[in-house]
N, C-alpha and C positions, 0 to 999 in steps of 0.2 A: 504493500500500500504506500509505502514511503516513496517509491519511484513514481507512482501515479500522481501523488501530491506535488512532487517536484516538477514533473512535466506540466501539470496544469498551471502551476505558478509561473513557469517559464512562458507558457502560452499566453497567460494573462499579461505578463510584462511585454511580450512581443506585440500583442494586440494594442496595448496602451501606447507603445512607442509608435505604431503605425497610425493610430488616431491622432497623436500629437503631431506627427509629421504632416498628415493631411491638413490639420488645423493651421499649421505654420505656413504651408504652401498656399492655402486659401487666403490667409491674411495678407499675403504679398501679391496677390493677383491684381492686375490693373486692367481696366476695361476702357474701350474707346467710347465713353459717353460724351455727350455734348459738353458737359462741364469740364471733364478731363481734357478734351481736345482744345477747348477755349483756354484753359490754364497752360497747356503746353505751348500754344501759339503765343501767349503773352510772355512766357519765359524765353522763347526763341527770339522775340522782338528785342530783348535786351542781350542777345547773343550769349545766353548761358550755355555752359557745357552740359552734355548729357548727364554727367555725374552730379552736377548741381541740380538739374531738373529732377533726377531720381531722388535726391535728398529732400527737395521741397515737396515732392509728391509722396514722400515717406515710403519708398520702396527701395530694395537693394538695386544697385546699379546693373547687375546681370539680368534681373527681372525686367528692368526698364529697357535694357538693350534688346532683350527677347521680344518685348512688346513692340518696340519700334520695327523690328524685323518682320513681325507678322501683321502689323497694322499699317496699311497703306495710307489710311486717313491721318494717322499721327505723323507719318513722314511728310505728308503734304502740308499739314499744319505747321510743322517746323520750318519747311521751306517758305511758306507764306509769312510766317512770323519774322524770319530772317530778312526777307525782302522788304517787309514793311518797316523794320528797324533801320535798315540801310537808307531807305527813302526818307524817313523822318530825320535821320542824321544829316543827310545831304541837304534837305530843305533848311534845317537849322544853320548849317554852314553857309549857305547862300544868303540867308537873312543876316548873319553876322558879317559876311563879307561886305555888305552895303555900308556898314558902320565902322569896320575895323580893317585898316590897310594890311595888317599882318595876316589876317585870315584870307583876304583877297589874294595876297601873294602866295600863301599856302595852296589855295585852290588853283591858281595859275600854274604853279610848279607841278602839281600832281595831276590836274586834269588836262592842262594844255601842254604839259611837258616843257615848260619854260624853265630857265635856269638863271642863277645870279652870276655864274662864272663868265668872265670875258675871255673869249678865245682870240689869240693873236690873228690879225687879218693878213699879215704878210708872213707866210710860212716858207717863202722861197729862199734860195741861197744867195747871200750877198757876196759878190766877188770884188776884191780890192786889187787894182792894178797900179803898180808904182812904175812910173817911167823914169829910168835912170838918167836920161839926158836932162830932164827938168830938175832932177835932184842935185846935180852938180852946180847949178847956177847959183 
């Protein structure tokens, strides 16, 4: 009888461990609800890294990464959020450029590929000829 009691105790422990494992995995599931997608989009707007998004959504990073791989909608929301963030930043820079010369120069350098460096205009070889007949005079 002692063997049966030991086996049944081990079975109970095994089943309890499986239930705990199922609870933990369920707790970290993430679904593509409208609210979750809206939150992911707003986090992408500020160019947050996936690890930061996972922390804010309170899921482990591997769980969030797996979610992104299986959810096309989430990947699209990240792309849309990144694009909206860049557009917003660009608009703010252009508004600042109207009032601040340094910002205008920054935009000119980066968008128009202008530069402060002056390049020499005469890059040819200068040849000096000394006439020995004139030198003796």
